Z-matrix of the N, CA and C atoms (Angstrom, degrees):
N
C 1 1.475
C 2 1.512 1 110.69
N 3 1.291 2 124.57 1 -36.19
C 4 1.401 3 124.72 2 178.44
C 5 1.531 4 110.26 3 -63.68
N 6 1.259 5 120.74 4 -32.28
C 7 1.443 6 119.10 5 -176.32
C 8 1.647 7 111.03 6 -77.54
N 9 1.318 8 114.88 7 -14.06
C 10 1.478 9 118.80 8 179.13
C 11 1.542 10 106.50 9 -76.97
N 12 1.309 11 121.71 10 -22.71
C 13 1.456 12 121.14 11 -175.73
C 14 1.576 13 111.43 12 -82.38
N 15 1.356 14 112.02 13 -9.99
C 16 1.434 15 110.54 14 -179.57
C 17 1.533 16 114.06 15 -110.91
N 18 1.326 17 120.16 16 35.65
C 19 1.435 18 128.00 17 179.33
C 20 1.563 19 106.80 18 -72.13
N 21 1.321 20 114.21 19 133.86
C 22 1.480 21 119.63 20 -178.82
C 23 1.653 22 110.44 21 -121.93
N 24 1.229 23 113.74 22 32.89
C 25 1.492 24 116.85 23 -171.60
C 26 1.642 25 103.45 24 -72.22
N 27 1.306 26 120.59 25 -45.40
C 28 1.380 27 119.99 26 -173.34
C 29 1.558 28 114.97 27 -86.70
N 30 1.302 29 113.36 28 -5.59
C 31 1.523 30 118.53 29 -177.33
C 32 1.545 31 109.43 30 -58.85
N 33 1.267 32 110.96 31 -55.61
C 34 1.550 33 118.05 32 -171.01
C 35 1.551 34 104.77 33 -57.70
N 36 1.287 35 122.40 34 -42.68
C 37 1.406 36 123.07 35 178.25
C 38 1.527 37 114.67 36 -59.97
N 39 1.372 38 112.46 37 -43.39
C 40 1.478 39 118.12 38 -177.94
C 41 1.589 40 107.66 39 -66.77
N 42 1.395 41 113.78 40 -33.81
C 43 1.581 42 111.72 41 -177.71
C 44 1.450 43 110.22 42 -74.61
N 45 1.385 44 119.57 43 -32.47
C 46 1.481 45 121.50 44 176.87
C 47 1.598 46 106.55 45 -68.96
N 48 1.246 47 117.66 46 -41.20
C 49 1.565 48 115.97 47 178.85
C 50 1.569 49 110.54 48 -64.72
N 51 1.285 50 121.29 49 -37.91
C 52 1.392 51 123.18 50 173.98
C 53 1.471 52 112.73 51 -63.98
N 54 1.300 53 118.81 52 -47.69
C 55 1.488 54 120.46 53 179.79
C 56 1.558 55 110.14 54 -59.80
N 57 1.400 56 115.62 55 -46.61
C 58 1.448 57 117.18 56 177.96
C 59 1.462 58 116.01 57 -62.27
N 60 1.261 59 118.53 58 -29.89
C 61 1.505 60 123.42 59 -176.17
C 62 1.533 61 105.95 60 -74.13
N 63 1.403 62 116.62 61 -40.23
C 64 1.485 63 122.75 62 179.57
C 65 1.525 64 106.75 63 -63.72
N 66 1.363 65 118.91 64 -45.10
C 67 1.474 66 119.39 65 -172.72
C 68 1.590 67 105.75 66 -70.41
N 69 1.356 68 115.84 67 -36.62
C 70 1.533 69 113.50 68 176.25
C 71 1.451 70 114.21 69 -64.29
N 72 1.288 71 121.62 70 -37.98
C 73 1.429 72 124.30 71 -179.57
C 74 1.542 73 106.93 72 -64.62
N 75 1.376 74 115.99 73 -44.68
C 76 1.504 75 118.09 74 178.01
C 77 1.445 76 113.37 75 -63.35
N 78 1.333 77 117.84 76 -38.24
C 79 1.446 78 119.78 77 178.09
C 80 1.432 79 113.14 78 -63.85
N 81 1.362 80 118.95 79 -44.49
C 82 1.465 81 121.66 80 178.85
C 83 1.413 82 110.61 81 -65.94
N 84 1.297 83 123.17 82 -39.50
C 85 1.509 84 126.03 83 175.89
C 86 1.428 85 112.54 84 -59.24
N 87 1.389 86 117.18 85 -47.24
C 88 1.527 87 124.70 86 173.88
C 89 1.526 88 111.31 87 -58.45
N 90 1.323 89 119.01 88 -44.99
C 91 1.426 90 114.43 89 -176.55
C 92 1.583 91 110.35 90 -71.46
N 93 1.339 92 118.04 91 -30.11
C 94 1.448 93 117.14 92 175.68
C 95 1.480 94 112.14 93 -65.47
N 96 1.323 95 118.86 94 -39.12
C 97 1.365 96 121.41 95 -174.94
C 98 1.624 97 106.06 96 -74.43
N 99 1.283 98 114.56 97 -43.51
C 100 1.513 99 114.79 98 178.40
C 101 1.502 100 113.44 99 -61.89
N 102 1.321 101 114.65 100 -43.11
C 103 1.471 102 116.32 101 -177.16
C 104 1.521 103 115.39 102 -54.63
N 105 1.311 104 115.66 103 -38.14
C 106 1.405 105 124.31 104 -178.37
C 107 1.567 106 107.89 105 -65.43
N 108 1.287 107 119.50 106 -47.44
C 109 1.424 108 121.45 107 178.67
C 110 1.456 109 113.68 108 -75.87
N 111 1.357 110 118.86 109 -26.60
C 112 1.451 111 119.01 110 171.34
C 113 1.513 112 113.73 111 -68.40
N 114 1.324 113 114.89 112 -37.23
C 115 1.515 114 118.85 113 176.96
C 116 1.547 115 112.01 114 -59.46
N 117 1.320 116 116.02 115 -42.20
C 118 1.491 117 119.99 116 178.47
C 119 1.444 118 112.88 117 -75.13
N 120 1.287 119 125.23 118 -25.66
C 121 1.432 120 128.56 119 170.72
C 122 1.510 121 110.72 120 -73.23
N 123 1.212 122 121.78 121 -39.29
C 124 1.462 123 124.49 122 177.17
C 125 1.471 124 109.74 123 -65.06
N 126 1.325 125 112.29 124 -44.38
C 127 1.526 126 117.80 125 -179.39
C 128 1.450 127 108.90 126 -63.54
N 129 1.351 128 124.47 127 -40.35
C 130 1.441 129 124.66 128 173.15
C 131 1.478 130 114.93 129 -61.49
N 132 1.250 131 117.32 130 -40.96
C 133 1.393 132 119.52 131 179.96
C 134 1.529 133 110.13 132 -66.41
N 135 1.410 134 114.23 133 -43.53
C 136 1.404 135 113.81 134 -179.30
C 137 1.531 136 118.72 135 -65.14
N 138 1.394 137 113.13 136 -32.19
C 139 1.492 138 120.02 137 177.96
C 140 1.522 139 103.62 138 -68.23
N 141 1.357 140 124.09 139 -35.50
C 142 1.429 141 129.35 140 -171.54
C 143 1.593 142 107.46 141 -66.24
N 144 1.370 143 110.04 142 -36.02
C 145 1.569 144 113.85 143 -172.57
C 146 1.516 145 105.79 144 -75.27
């Protein structure tokens, strides 16, 4: 009975899900930051033409 309490079958899947969610949050944050700077850069290029 004691051995049944220490099953780790779902632990690996939960860790992968946590890592993927952190990567997704960082990717969205980076895209939001880059999109603001990219908009300014494209505006400057457009005005220069």
